DOZAVO-557780 format. One record per residue: residue number from 1; x, y, z of N, C-alpha, C, O, CB in turn. Coordinates in Angstrom, 3 decimals, decimal comma, always signed. Glycine has a CB too. Layout:
BEGIN
+-----+----------+----------+----------+----------+----------+----------+----------+----------+----------+----------+----------+----------+----------+----------+----------+
!  nr !     n_xx !     n_yy !     n_zz !    ca_xx !    ca_yy !    ca_zz !     c_xx !     c_yy !     c_zz !     o_xx !     o_yy !     o_zz !    cb_xx !    cb_yy !    cb_zz !
+-----+----------+----------+----------+----------+----------+----------+----------+----------+----------+----------+----------+----------+----------+----------+----------+
! NUM !        X !        Y !        Z !        X !        Y !        Z !        X !        Y !        Z !        X !        Y !        Z !        X !        Y !        Z !
...
+-----+----------+----------+----------+----------+----------+----------+----------+----------+----------+----------+----------+----------+----------+----------+----------+
END
This chain:
BEGIN
+-----+----------+----------+----------+----------+----------+----------+----------+----------+----------+----------+----------+----------+----------+----------+----------+
!  nr !     n_xx !     n_yy !     n_zz !    ca_xx !    ca_yy !    ca_zz !     c_xx !     c_yy !     c_zz !     o_xx !     o_yy !     o_zz !    cb_xx !    cb_yy !    cb_zz !
+-----+----------+----------+----------+----------+----------+----------+----------+----------+----------+----------+----------+----------+----------+----------+----------+
!   1 !   +0,770 !   -1,115 !   +0,246 !   +0,180 !   +0,019 !   +0,087 !   +0,845 !   +1,065 !   +0,115 !   +1,842 !   +1,124 !   +0,834 !   -0,631 !   +0,151 !   +0,782 !
!   2 !   +0,387 !   +2,300 !   -0,783 !   +1,005 !   +3,498 !   -0,517 !   +0,083 !   +4,551 !   -0,181 !   -1,012 !   +4,679 !   -0,729 !   +1,782 !   +3,874 !   -1,570 !
!   3 !   +0,552 !   +5,343 !   +0,769 !   -0,045 !   +6,737 !   +1,129 !   +0,591 !   +7,878 !   +0,589 !   +1,806 !   +8,068 !   +0,647 !   -0,051 !   +6,966 !   +2,538 !
!   4 !   -0,286 !   +8,688 !   +0,029 !   +0,107 !  +10,275 !   -0,439 !   -0,174 !  +11,074 !   +0,319 !   -1,360 !  +10,870 !   +0,579 !   -0,437 !  +10,842 !   -1,556 !
!   5 !   +0,240 !  +12,050 !   +0,974 !   +0,039 !  +13,314 !   +1,361 !   +0,304 !  +14,634 !   +0,738 !   +1,435 !  +15,114 !   +0,818 !   +0,538 !  +13,331 !   +2,267 !
!   6 !   -0,694 !  +15,283 !   +0,096 !   -0,342 !  +16,611 !   -0,577 !   -0,399 !  +17,899 !   +0,566 !   -1,089 !  +17,800 !   +1,581 !   -1,499 !  +16,880 !   -1,886 !
!   7 !   +0,305 !  +18,945 !   +0,302 !   +0,606 !  +19,846 !   +1,033 !   +0,997 !  +21,164 !   +0,180 !   +1,462 !  +21,107 !   -0,959 !   +1,575 !  +19,328 !   +1,884 !
!   8 !   +0,759 !  +22,284 !   +0,846 !   +1,345 !  +23,592 !   -0,016 !   +0,392 !  +24,211 !   -0,692 !   +0,782 !  +25,093 !   -1,456 !   +2,397 !  +23,291 !   -1,078 !
!   9 !   -0,935 !  +23,971 !   -0,623 !   -1,935 !  +24,879 !   -1,289 !   -2,458 !  +25,917 !   -0,541 !   -2,177 !  +25,990 !   +0,656 !   -3,019 !  +24,195 !   -1,744 !
!  10 !   -3,321 !  +26,892 !   -1,177 !   -3,219 !  +28,093 !   -0,481 !   -4,007 !  +28,977 !   -1,260 !   -4,411 !  +28,559 !   -2,345 !   -1,831 !  +28,571 !   -0,270 !
!  11 !   -4,353 !  +30,351 !   -0,824 !   -4,449 !  +31,520 !   -1,492 !   -3,556 !  +32,539 !   -2,035 !   -2,829 !  +33,220 !   -1,312 !   -5,013 !  +32,012 !   -0,913 !
!  12 !   -3,607 !  +32,645 !   -3,286 !   -2,707 !  +33,551 !   -3,746 !   -3,131 !  +34,294 !   -4,967 !   -3,921 !  +33,815 !   -5,780 !   -1,520 !  +32,909 !   -3,962 !
!  13 !   -2,656 !  +35,330 !   -5,066 !   -2,657 !  +36,538 !   -6,338 !   -2,363 !  +36,171 !   -7,739 !   -1,315 !  +35,582 !   -8,004 !   -1,557 !  +37,642 !   -6,098 !
!  14 !   -3,054 !  +36,420 !   -8,472 !   -2,555 !  +36,138 !   -9,901 !   -1,102 !  +36,760 !  -10,306 !   -0,872 !  +37,963 !  -10,182 !   -3,641 !  +36,735 !  -10,914 !
!  15 !   -0,138 !  +35,823 !  -10,803 !   +1,028 !  +35,908 !  -11,093 !   +2,015 !  +35,406 !   -9,837 !   +3,243 !  +35,381 !   -9,920 !   +1,179 !  +37,248 !  -11,546 !
!  16 !   +1,348 !  +35,064 !   -8,818 !   +2,189 !  +34,757 !   -7,643 !   +2,294 !  +33,381 !   -7,892 !   +1,737 !  +32,754 !   -8,793 !   +1,624 !  +35,132 !   -6,185 !
!  17 !   +3,381 !  +32,776 !   -6,644 !   +3,927 !  +31,203 !   -6,874 !   +3,530 !  +30,589 !   -5,921 !   +3,417 !  +31,187 !   -4,852 !   +5,406 !  +30,893 !   -6,960 !
!  18 !   +3,213 !  +29,264 !   -6,014 !   +3,085 !  +28,210 !   -4,982 !   +3,955 !  +26,787 !   -5,330 !   +4,205 !  +26,350 !   -6,453 !   +1,473 !  +27,884 !   -4,847 !
!  19 !   +4,243 !  +26,342 !   -4,335 !   +5,043 !  +25,162 !   -4,127 !   +4,554 !  +24,043 !   -3,542 !   +4,675 !  +23,912 !   -2,324 !   +6,029 !  +25,428 !   -3,467 !
!  20 !   +3,849 !  +22,942 !   -4,412 !   +3,058 !  +21,827 !   -3,653 !   +4,294 !  +20,868 !   -3,492 !   +5,385 !  +20,988 !   -4,050 !   +1,620 !  +21,091 !   -4,555 !
!  21 !   +3,833 !  +19,739 !   -2,473 !   +4,300 !  +18,966 !   -2,145 !   +3,572 !  +17,376 !   -2,027 !   +2,380 !  +17,295 !   -1,734 !   +4,708 !  +19,558 !   -1,262 !
!  22 !   +4,300 !  +16,286 !   -2,251 !   +3,634 !  +15,305 !   -2,289 !   +4,388 !  +14,075 !   -1,787 !   +5,177 !  +13,455 !   -2,500 !   +3,162 !  +15,235 !   -3,490 !
!  23 !   +4,060 !  +13,703 !   -0,323 !   +5,045 !  +12,911 !   +0,277 !   +4,443 !  +11,549 !   +0,280 !   +3,271 !  +11,347 !   +0,596 !   +5,455 !  +13,410 !   +1,676 !
!  24 !   +5,458 !  +10,425 !   -0,159 !   +4,762 !   +9,292 !   -0,186 !   +5,346 !   +8,271 !   +0,747 !   +6,572 !   +8,213 !   +0,839 !   +4,682 !   +8,831 !   -1,506 !
!  25 !   +4,704 !   +7,587 !   +1,338 !   +4,877 !   +6,388 !   +2,128 !   +4,515 !   +4,945 !   +2,131 !   +3,372 !   +4,848 !   +1,684 !   +4,510 !   +6,653 !   +2,974 !
!  26 !   +5,027 !   +3,737 !   +2,461 !   +4,461 !   +2,473 !   +2,388 !   +5,520 !   +1,662 !   +0,839 !   +6,749 !   +1,609 !   +0,804 !   +2,461 !   +2,749 !   +2,138 !
!  27 !   +4,745 !   +1,241 !   -0,041 !   +5,494 !   +0,052 !   -0,688 !   +5,750 !   +1,237 !   -1,853 !   +4,806 !   +1,319 !   -2,639 !   +4,527 !   -1,676 !   -1,120 !
!  28 !   +6,764 !   +2,093 !   -2,084 !   +6,907 !   +2,851 !   -3,125 !   +7,924 !   +2,420 !   -4,294 !   +8,168 !   +3,014 !   -5,344 !   +7,216 !   +4,035 !   -2,598 !
!  29 !   +8,508 !   +1,059 !   -3,741 !   +9,664 !   +0,640 !   -5,008 !   +8,823 !   +0,391 !   -6,359 !   +9,483 !   +0,360 !   -7,398 !  +10,630 !   -0,994 !   -4,624 !
!  30 !   +7,769 !   +0,254 !   -6,423 !   +7,033 !   -0,427 !   -7,629 !   +6,396 !   +0,853 !   -8,353 !   +5,564 !   +0,649 !   -9,237 !   +5,771 !   -1,644 !   -7,120 !
!  31 !   +6,781 !   +2,272 !   -7,988 !   +6,302 !   +3,519 !   -8,745 !   +7,156 !   +3,371 !   -9,868 !   +8,267 !   +2,845 !   -9,809 !   +6,449 !   +4,997 !   -7,989 !
!  32 !   +6,640 !   +3,833 !  -10,879 !   +7,270 !   +3,983 !  -12,149 !   +6,791 !   +5,380 !  -12,857 !   +7,332 !   +5,731 !  -13,906 !   +6,915 !   +2,698 !  -13,043 !
!  33 !   +5,648 !   +6,250 !  -12,184 !   +5,522 !   +7,603 !  -12,712 !   +4,584 !   +8,316 !  -11,374 !   +3,715 !   +7,891 !  -10,613 !   +4,683 !   +7,598 !  -14,423 !
!  34 !   +5,207 !   +9,462 !  -11,547 !   +4,125 !  +10,111 !  -10,541 !   +3,732 !  +11,388 !  -11,188 !   +4,449 !  +12,110 !  -11,880 !   +4,715 !  +10,428 !   -8,965 !
!  35 !   +2,277 !  +11,589 !  -10,807 !   +1,970 !  +12,797 !  -11,685 !   +0,964 !  +13,768 !  -10,823 !   +0,361 !  +13,339 !   -9,839 !   +1,236 !  +12,290 !  -13,185 !
!  36 !   +0,861 !  +14,939 !  -11,229 !   +0,075 !  +15,806 !  -10,529 !   -1,052 !  +16,270 !  -11,359 !   -0,795 !  +16,720 !  -12,475 !   +0,846 !  +16,888 !  -10,040 !
!  37 !   -2,473 !  +16,203 !  -10,876 !   -3,596 !  +16,560 !  -11,663 !   -4,249 !  +17,534 !  -10,825 !   -3,984 !  +17,788 !   -9,650 !   -4,501 !  +15,389 !  -12,062 !
!  38 !   -5,214 !  +18,100 !  -11,628 !   -6,061 !  +19,409 !  -10,839 !   -7,572 !  +19,296 !  -11,522 !   -7,825 !  +19,063 !  -12,704 !   -5,257 !  +21,247 !  -11,230 !
!  39 !   -8,487 !  +19,526 !  -10,447 !   -9,661 !  +19,420 !  -10,560 !  -10,412 !  +21,058 !  -10,325 !  -10,300 !  +21,620 !   -9,236 !  -10,016 !  +18,264 !   -9,585 !
!  40 !  -11,081 !  +21,629 !  -11,357 !  -11,897 !  +22,904 !  -10,891 !  -13,284 !  +22,496 !  -10,952 !  -13,668 !  +21,719 !  -11,826 !  -11,676 !  +24,255 !  -11,817 !
!  41 !  -14,135 !  +23,024 !   -9,988 !  -15,484 !  +22,827 !   -9,763 !  -16,161 !  +22,797 !  -10,954 !  -16,079 !  +23,647 !  -11,841 !  -16,025 !  +23,758 !   -8,937 !
!  42 !  -17,001 !  +21,551 !  -10,963 !  -17,631 !  +21,293 !  -12,099 !  -16,995 !  +20,941 !  -13,514 !  -17,591 !  +20,953 !  -14,591 !  -18,312 !  +22,277 !  -12,204 !
!  43 !  -15,862 !  +20,673 !  -13,321 !  -15,100 !  +19,992 !  -14,523 !  -14,252 !  +18,854 !  -14,290 !  -13,915 !  +18,464 !  -13,172 !  -14,236 !  +20,919 !  -15,163 !
!  44 !  -13,943 !  +18,371 !  -15,312 !  -13,263 !  +16,933 !  -15,268 !  -11,761 !  +17,097 !  -14,579 !  -11,131 !  +18,126 !  -14,822 !  -13,107 !  +16,261 !  -16,939 !
!  45 !  -11,275 !  +16,226 !  -13,843 !   -9,743 !  +16,329 !  -13,451 !   -9,177 !  +16,119 !  -14,671 !   -9,693 !  +15,468 !  -15,580 !   -9,154 !  +15,284 !  -12,347 !
!  46 !   -7,931 !  +16,764 !  -14,703 !   -6,904 !  +17,172 !  -15,789 !   -5,713 !  +16,609 !  -15,506 !   -5,579 !  +16,399 !  -14,300 !   -6,677 !  +18,632 !  -15,940 !
!  47 !   -4,664 !  +16,242 !  -16,274 !   -3,294 !  +16,017 !  -15,889 !   -2,636 !  +17,560 !  -16,196 !   -2,898 !  +18,382 !  -17,075 !   -2,567 !  +14,662 !  -16,822 !
!  48 !   -1,732 !  +17,573 !  -15,149 !   -0,741 !  +18,596 !  -15,202 !   +0,752 !  +18,604 !  -15,511 !   +1,239 !  +19,320 !  -16,386 !   -0,803 !  +19,041 !  -14,182 !
!  49 !   +1,364 !  +17,874 !  -14,840 !   +2,591 !  +17,129 !  -14,856 !   +2,854 !  +15,811 !  -14,435 !   +2,157 !  +15,343 !  -13,535 !   +3,341 !  +17,721 !  -14,265 !
!  50 !   +3,791 !  +15,109 !  -14,967 !   +4,334 !  +13,697 !  -14,469 !   +5,797 !  +13,612 !  -14,828 !   +6,420 !  +14,116 !  -15,763 !   +3,531 !  +12,403 !  -15,171 !
!  51 !   +6,143 !  +12,905 !  -13,919 !   +7,656 !  +12,316 !  -13,544 !   +7,971 !  +10,993 !  -13,789 !   +7,296 !  +10,228 !  -13,101 !   +7,971 !  +12,412 !  -12,140 !
!  52 !   +8,757 !  +10,458 !  -14,528 !   +8,907 !   +8,790 !  -14,432 !   +9,953 !   +8,404 !  -13,558 !  +10,674 !   +9,287 !  -13,094 !   +9,255 !   +8,070 !  -15,834 !
!  53 !  +10,152 !   +7,172 !  -13,253 !  +11,143 !   +6,816 !  -12,369 !  +12,601 !   +7,252 !  -12,894 !  +13,590 !   +7,393 !  -12,174 !  +11,033 !   +5,325 !  -12,137 !
!  54 !  +12,544 !   +7,433 !  -14,255 !  +13,753 !   +7,588 !  -14,501 !  +14,262 !   +9,199 !  -14,778 !  +15,339 !   +9,473 !  -15,309 !  +13,958 !   +6,683 !  -15,579 !
!  55 !  +13,517 !   +9,950 !  -14,427 !  +13,215 !  +11,358 !  -14,350 !  +12,768 !  +12,450 !  -15,457 !  +12,890 !  +13,675 !  -15,497 !  +14,242 !  +11,781 !  -13,882 !
!  56 !  +12,125 !  +11,379 !  -16,455 !  +11,514 !  +12,130 !  -17,492 !  +10,295 !  +12,806 !  -17,127 !   +9,528 !  +12,226 !  -16,358 !  +11,259 !  +11,324 !  -18,572 !
!  57 !   +9,978 !  +14,061 !  -17,611 !   +9,162 !  +15,004 !  -17,224 !   +8,046 !  +15,266 !  -18,607 !   +8,513 !  +15,315 !  -19,745 !  +10,120 !  +16,306 !  -16,745 !
!  58 !   +6,772 !  +15,400 !  -18,395 !   +5,786 !  +15,781 !  -19,181 !   +4,901 !  +16,685 !  -18,684 !   +4,477 !  +16,457 !  -17,552 !   +5,179 !  +14,819 !  -19,575 !
!  59 !   +4,450 !  +17,833 !  -19,358 !   +3,587 !  +18,781 !  -18,869 !   +2,595 !  +18,992 !  -19,951 !   +2,875 !  +18,841 !  -21,140 !   +4,291 !  +20,032 !  -18,449 !
!  60 !   +0,976 !  +19,481 !  -19,336 !   +0,270 !  +19,724 !  -20,338 !   +0,599 !  +21,285 !  -20,879 !   +1,125 !  +22,213 !  -20,265 !   -1,145 !  +19,433 !  -19,926 !
!  61 !   +0,117 !  +21,231 !  -22,191 !   +0,583 !  +22,764 !  -22,752 !   +0,146 !  +23,949 !  -22,032 !   +0,739 !  +24,997 !  -22,287 !   +0,052 !  +23,046 !  -24,172 !
!  62 !   -0,800 !  +23,957 !  -21,167 !   -1,467 !  +24,967 !  -20,452 !   -0,324 !  +25,599 !  -19,218 !   -0,283 !  +26,771 !  -18,841 !   -2,926 !  +24,243 !  -19,794 !
!  63 !   +0,426 !  +24,637 !  -18,809 !   +1,435 !  +25,139 !  -17,867 !   +2,875 !  +24,932 !  -18,419 !   +3,828 !  +24,962 !  -17,639 !   +1,276 !  +24,422 !  -16,490 !
!  64 !   +3,050 !  +24,723 !  -19,750 !   +4,779 !  +24,583 !  -20,053 !   +5,232 !  +25,775 !  -19,720 !   +4,510 !  +26,760 !  -19,883 !   +5,334 !  +24,274 !  -21,643 !
!  65 !   +6,582 !  +25,893 !  -19,167 !   +7,321 !  +27,334 !  -19,177 !   +7,040 !  +27,821 !  -17,591 !   +7,904 !  +28,482 !  -17,014 !   +6,558 !  +28,572 !  -20,485 !
!  66 !   +5,810 !  +27,464 !  -16,931 !   +5,544 !  +28,010 !  -15,707 !   +5,734 !  +27,003 !  -14,800 !   +6,349 !  +27,379 !  -13,802 !   +4,283 !  +28,589 !  -15,598 !
!  67 !   +5,345 !  +25,598 !  -14,810 !   +5,396 !  +24,708 !  -13,963 !   +6,617 !  +23,812 !  -14,037 !   +7,227 !  +23,603 !  -15,085 !   +4,283 !  +24,081 !  -14,049 !
!  68 !   +6,926 !  +23,313 !  -12,897 !   +8,002 !  +22,576 !  -12,880 !   +7,891 !  +21,366 !  -11,765 !   +7,865 !  +21,458 !  -10,538 !   +9,140 !  +23,511 !  -12,665 !
!  69 !   +7,837 !  +20,284 !  -12,549 !   +7,679 !  +18,896 !  -11,476 !   +9,201 !  +18,418 !  -11,157 !  +10,155 !  +18,427 !  -11,935 !   +6,725 !  +17,386 !  -12,314 !
!  70 !   +9,169 !  +18,030 !   -9,899 !  +10,744 !  +17,639 !   -9,410 !  +10,613 !  +16,628 !   -8,499 !   +9,473 !  +16,404 !   -8,093 !  +11,629 !  +18,838 !   -8,667 !
!  71 !  +11,645 !  +15,873 !   -8,027 !  +11,534 !  +14,928 !   -6,887 !  +12,762 !  +14,978 !   -5,983 !  +13,870 !  +15,227 !   -6,457 !  +11,338 !  +13,489 !   -7,402 !
!  72 !  +12,574 !  +14,746 !   -4,692 !  +13,656 !  +14,656 !   -3,816 !  +13,683 !  +13,055 !   -3,000 !  +13,178 !  +12,748 !   -1,921 !  +13,480 !  +15,970 !   -2,751 !
!  73 !  +14,415 !  +12,270 !   -3,902 !  +14,370 !  +10,932 !   -3,300 !  +14,631 !  +10,633 !   -1,697 !  +14,154 !   +9,765 !   -0,966 !  +15,347 !  +10,200 !   -4,036 !
!  74 !  +15,589 !  +11,707 !   -1,436 !  +15,997 !  +11,198 !   +0,103 !  +14,667 !  +11,401 !   +0,798 !  +14,452 !  +10,574 !   +1,685 !  +17,336 !  +12,156 !   +0,947 !
!  75 !  +13,574 !  +12,454 !   +0,573 !  +12,521 !  +12,595 !   +1,301 !  +11,221 !  +11,876 !   +0,700 !  +10,119 !  +11,918 !   +1,247 !  +12,370 !  +13,983 !   +1,492 !
!  76 !  +11,445 !  +11,342 !   -0,265 !  +10,068 !  +10,324 !   -0,897 !   +9,146 !  +11,388 !   -1,285 !   +7,945 !  +11,124 !   -1,233 !   +9,162 !   +9,143 !   +0,354 !
!  77 !   +9,492 !  +12,474 !   -1,641 !   +8,652 !  +13,749 !   -2,020 !   +8,514 !  +13,978 !   -3,304 !   +9,609 !  +13,795 !   -3,835 !   +9,154 !  +14,948 !   -1,532 !
!  78 !   +7,737 !  +14,279 !   -4,052 !   +7,375 !  +15,072 !   -5,800 !   +6,935 !  +16,530 !   -5,166 !   +6,246 !  +16,743 !   -4,168 !   +5,629 !  +14,153 !   -7,032 !
!  79 !   +7,480 !  +17,345 !   -5,956 !   +6,839 !  +18,740 !   -5,789 !   +6,520 !  +19,263 !   -7,279 !   +6,997 !  +18,795 !   -8,312 !   +7,910 !  +19,837 !   -4,953 !
!  80 !   +5,675 !  +20,256 !   -7,178 !   +5,012 !  +20,994 !   -8,196 !   +5,383 !  +22,537 !   -7,917 !   +4,689 !  +23,134 !   -7,093 !   +3,400 !  +20,691 !   -8,170 !
!  81 !   +6,206 !  +23,066 !   -8,416 !   +6,705 !  +24,505 !   -8,644 !   +5,658 !  +25,361 !   -9,438 !   +5,952 !  +25,394 !  -10,633 !   +8,108 !  +24,489 !   -9,472 !
!  82 !   +4,726 !  +25,938 !   -9,184 !   +3,779 !  +26,695 !   -9,831 !   +4,083 !  +28,328 !  -10,012 !   +3,599 !  +29,249 !   -9,353 !   +2,540 !  +26,456 !   -9,066 !
!  83 !   +4,681 !  +28,371 !  -10,704 !   +4,870 !  +30,012 !  -11,150 !   +3,996 !  +30,730 !  -12,121 !   +3,520 !  +30,136 !  -13,088 !   +6,190 !  +30,221 !  -11,794 !
!  84 !   +3,735 !  +32,204 !  -11,851 !   +2,647 !  +32,998 !  -12,761 !   +1,381 !  +32,315 !  -12,845 !   +0,736 !  +32,064 !  -13,863 !   +3,115 !  +33,201 !  -14,252 !
!  85 !   +1,134 !  +32,074 !  -11,770 !   -0,282 !  +31,419 !  -11,750 !   -1,581 !  +32,287 !  -12,265 !   -1,635 !  +33,474 !  -11,945 !   -0,570 !  +31,017 !  -10,247 !
!  86 !   -2,409 !  +31,826 !  -12,895 !   -3,502 !  +32,527 !  -13,882 !   -4,575 !  +32,437 !  -12,991 !   -4,456 !  +31,774 !  -11,961 !   -3,855 !  +31,789 !  -15,421 !
!  87 !   -5,683 !  +33,066 !  -13,286 !   -6,834 !  +33,219 !  -12,466 !   -7,794 !  +31,930 !  -12,729 !   -8,730 !  +31,664 !  -11,976 !   -7,562 !  +34,639 !  -12,808 !
!  88 !   -7,481 !  +31,199 !  -13,816 !   -8,416 !  +30,263 !  -14,492 !   -7,827 !  +28,692 !  -13,892 !   -8,326 !  +27,599 !  -14,162 !   -8,318 !  +30,486 !  -16,377 !
!  89 !   -6,526 !  +28,977 !  -12,933 !   -6,202 !  +27,986 !  -12,351 !   -6,298 !  +27,594 !  -11,001 !   -5,526 !  +26,826 !  -10,427 !   -5,319 !  +27,923 !  -12,620 !
!  90 !   -7,186 !  +28,101 !  -10,569 !   -7,700 !  +27,677 !   -9,028 !   -8,473 !  +26,079 !   -9,021 !   -9,466 !  +25,864 !   -9,715 !   -9,008 !  +28,992 !   -8,445 !
!  91 !   -7,927 !  +25,151 !   -8,242 !   -8,401 !  +24,081 !   -8,415 !   -7,841 !  +23,124 !   -7,192 !   -6,853 !  +23,420 !   -6,520 !   -8,114 !  +23,710 !   -9,789 !
!  92 !   -8,629 !  +21,928 !   -7,009 !   -7,852 !  +20,943 !   -6,215 !   -6,925 !  +20,371 !   -6,744 !   -7,147 !  +20,086 !   -7,921 !   -8,481 !  +20,025 !   -5,750 !
!  93 !   -5,836 !  +20,039 !   -6,308 !   -4,563 !  +19,433 !   -7,054 !   -4,267 !  +18,169 !   -6,255 !   -4,017 !  +18,100 !   -5,051 !   -3,168 !  +20,493 !   -7,076 !
!  94 !   -4,336 !  +17,274 !   -7,064 !   -3,944 !  +15,793 !   -6,743 !   -2,663 !  +15,210 !   -7,234 !   -2,150 !  +15,398 !   -8,337 !   -4,946 !  +14,916 !   -7,268 !
!  95 !   -2,195 !  +14,429 !   -6,194 !   -0,950 !  +13,657 !   -6,602 !   -1,282 !  +12,300 !   -6,785 !   -2,210 !  +11,786 !   -6,161 !   +0,177 !  +13,741 !   -5,601 !
!  96 !   -0,571 !  +11,665 !   -7,618 !   -0,988 !  +10,087 !   -8,154 !   -0,010 !   +9,432 !   -8,463 !   +0,552 !   +9,943 !   -9,432 !   -1,834 !   +9,926 !   -9,350 !
!  97 !   +0,591 !   +8,316 !   -8,018 !   +1,618 !   +7,678 !   -8,426 !   +0,769 !   +6,401 !   -9,111 !   -0,353 !   +6,003 !   -8,798 !   +2,710 !   +7,394 !   -7,209 !
!  98 !   +1,713 !   +5,867 !  -10,195 !   +1,304 !   +4,770 !  -11,039 !   +2,503 !   +3,444 !  -10,757 !   +3,699 !   +3,664 !  -10,570 !   +1,255 !   +5,386 !  -12,754 !
!  99 !   +2,075 !   +2,508 !  -10,772 !   +2,852 !   +1,268 !  -10,049 !   +2,752 !   +0,326 !  -11,190 !   +1,819 !   +0,356 !  -11,992 !   +2,127 !   +0,598 !   -8,523 !
! 100 !   +4,011 !   -0,739 !  -11,254 !   +4,257 !   -1,669 !  -12,343 !   +2,708 !   -2,623 !  -12,204 !   +2,003 !   -2,765 !  -13,204 !   +5,915 !   -2,645 !  -12,059 !
! 101 !   +2,358 !   -3,155 !  -11,012 !   +1,407 !   -4,268 !  -10,711 !   +0,272 !   -3,784 !   -9,905 !   -0,799 !   -4,390 !   -9,864 !   +2,087 !   -5,409 !   -9,972 !
! 102 !   +0,494 !   -2,748 !   -9,297 !   -0,374 !   -2,612 !   -8,123 !   -1,371 !   -1,452 !   -8,584 !   -2,107 !   -0,972 !   -7,722 !   +0,502 !   -2,248 !   -6,699 !
! 103 !   -1,418 !   -1,106 !   -9,531 !   -2,292 !   +0,071 !  -10,060 !   -1,852 !   +1,582 !   -9,897 !   -0,679 !   +1,929 !  -10,041 !   -3,604 !   -0,025 !   -9,377 !
! 104 !   -2,825 !   +2,410 !   -9,603 !   -2,375 !   +3,679 !   -8,909 !   -2,987 !   +4,069 !   -7,810 !   -4,015 !   +3,453 !   -7,531 !   -2,444 !   +4,724 !   -9,665 !
! 105 !   -2,509 !   +5,270 !   -6,811 !   -2,902 !   +5,916 !   -5,765 !   -2,950 !   +7,225 !   -5,963 !   -2,139 !   +7,868 !   -6,629 !   -2,225 !   +5,649 !   -4,782 !
! 106 !   -4,222 !   +7,795 !   -5,199 !   -3,999 !   +9,175 !   -5,213 !   -4,123 !   +9,705 !   -3,692 !   -4,522 !   +9,119 !   -2,686 !   -5,034 !   +9,868 !   -6,213 !
! 107 !   -3,720 !  +10,808 !   -3,846 !   -3,437 !  +11,511 !   -2,397 !   -4,984 !  +12,279 !   -2,279 !   -5,795 !  +12,187 !   -3,200 !   -1,840 !  +12,821 !   -2,399 !
! 108 !   -5,251 !  +12,990 !   -1,110 !   -6,386 !  +13,396 !   -0,754 !   -6,374 !  +14,757 !   -1,444 !   -7,544 !  +15,117 !   -1,573 !   -6,591 !  +13,345 !   +0,726 !
! 109 !   -5,645 !  +15,533 !   -1,871 !   -5,862 !  +16,815 !   -2,844 !   -5,520 !  +18,248 !   -1,927 !   -5,725 !  +18,161 !   -0,717 !   -7,667 !  +16,847 !   -3,455 !
! 110 !   -5,129 !  +19,246 !   -2,343 !   -4,903 !  +20,309 !   -1,797 !   -5,320 !  +21,327 !   -2,579 !   -5,151 !  +21,352 !   -3,798 !   -3,740 !  +20,391 !   -1,457 !
! 111 !   -5,954 !  +22,326 !   -1,830 !   -6,689 !  +23,316 !   -2,576 !   -5,782 !  +24,978 !   -2,890 !   -5,174 !  +25,730 !   -2,127 !   -8,138 !  +23,509 !   -1,594 !
! 112 !   -6,031 !  +25,025 !   -4,156 !   -5,214 !  +26,282 !   -4,763 !   -6,339 !  +27,334 !   -5,456 !   -7,025 !  +27,201 !   -6,470 !   -4,006 !  +25,699 !   -6,057 !
! 113 !   -6,253 !  +28,260 !   -4,635 !   -7,391 !  +29,151 !   -4,854 !   -6,388 !  +30,549 !   -5,632 !   -5,626 !  +31,151 !   -4,876 !   -8,352 !  +29,545 !   -3,109 !
! 114 !   -6,447 !  +30,926 !   -6,927 !   -5,830 !  +32,250 !   -7,309 !   -6,985 !  +33,396 !   -7,413 !   -7,930 !  +33,195 !   -8,176 !   -5,031 !  +32,088 !   -8,773 !
! 115 !   -6,920 !  +34,488 !   -6,718 !   -7,792 !  +35,443 !   -6,941 !   -7,116 !  +36,748 !   -6,578 !   -6,263 !  +36,817 !   -5,693 !   -9,024 !  +35,183 !   -6,225 !
! 116 !   -7,550 !  +37,835 !   -7,334 !   -7,273 !  +39,329 !   -6,989 !   -7,845 !  +39,962 !   -5,752 !   -7,613 !  +41,144 !   -5,500 !   -7,754 !  +40,149 !   -8,062 !
+-----+----------+----------+----------+----------+----------+----------+----------+----------+----------+----------+----------+----------+----------+----------+----------+
END
């Protein structure tokens, strides 16, 4: 089993920055990809960024150049650095890990609110 705990969300003004953290515990050796997803009220959950076990990163076009996904193996933590936040990006952000045989695990989500 894997447990994921997201943190770092909050209220920010447009153009400001936040860094989200996803701390993993449990059976993490089988993880081959970790991703950040977001879901706005009334909308589908969408992919934001992923990082593979080998460090390959992928981003949705909407956040390229502004968001950065990274990993600290010593802390079993994946980060999402979000710069130049836009008003249309408030959402609940979720961390998800994908595993070779065990499927996927989701965190509880952390709220990001972008407001003037």
